[in-house]
C-alpha positions as CSV (number, residue, x, y, z in Angstrom):
1,L,40.4,122.2,-123.4
2,A,38.0,121.4,-126.2
3,G,37.0,125.1,-126.7
4,E,40.9,126.0,-126.8
5,A,41.5,123.4,-129.2
6,G,39.2,125.0,-131.8
7,M,36.1,122.5,-131.6
8,N,32.7,123.5,-132.0
9,V,29.8,122.9,-129.4
10,V,29.3,119.4,-130.3
11,G,33.0,118.7,-129.7
12,C,32.8,120.3,-126.5
13,V,29.8,118.5,-125.5
14,L,31.4,114.8,-126.5
15,V,34.7,115.7,-124.8
16,G,32.6,117.0,-121.5
17,C,30.4,113.7,-121.8
18,I,33.2,111.5,-122.0
19,S,35.2,112.9,-119.1
20,C,31.8,113.0,-117.0
21,V,30.6,109.1,-117.5
22,G,33.6,107.6,-119.1
23,G,35.7,106.8,-115.7
24,G,32.7,105.1,-114.1
25,T,31.7,103.0,-117.3
26,L,35.2,102.0,-117.6
27,N,35.2,100.9,-113.9
28,N,31.8,99.2,-114.5
29,L,33.4,97.2,-117.8
30,L,36.6,96.4,-116.5
31,Y,35.6,95.1,-112.5
32,G,31.8,94.6,-113.0
33,S,28.9,96.5,-111.3
34,S,28.1,96.6,-107.5
35,L,25.9,94.2,-106.0
36,L,23.7,97.2,-105.5
37,S,23.2,98.7,-108.6
38,G,22.9,95.4,-110.9
39,P,24.5,94.4,-113.7
40,G,25.2,97.1,-116.5
41,V,26.7,100.5,-116.9
42,G,24.9,103.1,-114.7
43,W,24.4,106.1,-116.8
44,V,22.6,104.0,-119.3
45,K,20.0,102.7,-116.9
46,K,19.9,106.2,-115.4
47,P,20.9,109.0,-117.8
48,S,21.1,112.0,-115.3
49,P,24.9,112.2,-115.1
50,L,24.7,112.1,-118.9
51,F,22.4,115.1,-119.0
52,A,24.3,116.9,-116.1
53,G,27.6,116.3,-118.6
54,V,25.8,117.8,-121.7
55,V,24.4,120.9,-119.6
56,A,27.5,121.4,-117.9
57,S,29.5,121.2,-121.2
58,I,27.2,123.7,-122.7
59,L,27.3,126.5,-120.1
60,T,31.0,126.4,-120.0
61,F,31.4,126.6,-123.8
62,V,29.3,129.8,-123.8
63,A,30.9,131.1,-120.5
64,W,34.2,130.3,-121.1
65,P,34.9,133.1,-123.7
66,L,33.0,135.7,-121.5
67,Y,35.7,134.7,-118.4
68,C,38.7,134.8,-120.7
69,R,37.9,138.2,-122.0
70,H,37.1,139.6,-118.2
71,Q,40.2,138.0,-117.2
72,A,42.2,140.1,-120.4
73,K,40.6,143.3,-119.2
74,Q,41.6,142.6,-115.4
75,E,45.2,141.9,-116.5
76,L,45.5,145.2,-118.5
77,V,44.1,146.9,-115.6
78,D,47.0,145.4,-113.3
79,V,49.9,146.0,-115.4
80,F,48.8,149.4,-116.5
81,G,46.3,150.7,-114.2
82,R,43.0,152.0,-115.0
83,D,44.0,155.8,-115.6
84,N,46.2,154.7,-118.5
85,L,43.5,152.7,-120.5
86,E,41.6,154.2,-123.3
87,S,37.9,155.3,-123.0
88,D,36.6,151.7,-124.1
89,G,38.5,150.1,-121.1
90,S,40.2,147.4,-123.1
91,S,43.0,149.3,-125.2
92,V,46.1,151.0,-124.2
93,G,48.2,154.1,-125.4
94,R,51.7,153.7,-127.0
95,Q,53.1,155.7,-123.9
96,A,51.4,153.5,-121.4
97,F,52.1,150.2,-123.1
98,M,56.0,151.5,-123.3
99,Q,55.9,152.3,-119.2
100,A,54.7,148.7,-118.6
101,L,57.5,147.5,-120.7
102,K,60.0,149.1,-118.5
103,K,58.4,148.4,-115.4
104,D,57.1,144.9,-115.5
105,D,59.7,142.2,-116.4
106,D,56.7,139.6,-116.7
107,F,54.9,141.6,-118.9
108,R,57.9,142.0,-121.3
109,V,58.9,138.5,-121.4
110,S,55.2,137.6,-122.1
111,V,54.9,140.0,-124.9
112,A,58.1,139.0,-126.5
């Protein structure tokens, strides 16, 4: 969500950490802590969930563009077929593109 909104890595980490620890923090502030954990917010006393949120956010920020690029290539193969792709594997000749427009209604709608 944050990466697609154009945020940099700091914004993505902020959104990820708010998602990671926000629900528990709000719960502890509104309803109080459990008797077992004592008073206070859990991730402040033991910050391992916060660190996990930071690491997961950074990994997702780095891996998401790679995943999207892979999915786009797979979609090209699904629509056009491997034989109709150019030698780089990520571009399509004009003739194959026109054939795909005629053959696949969903593709035609997504391109228009």
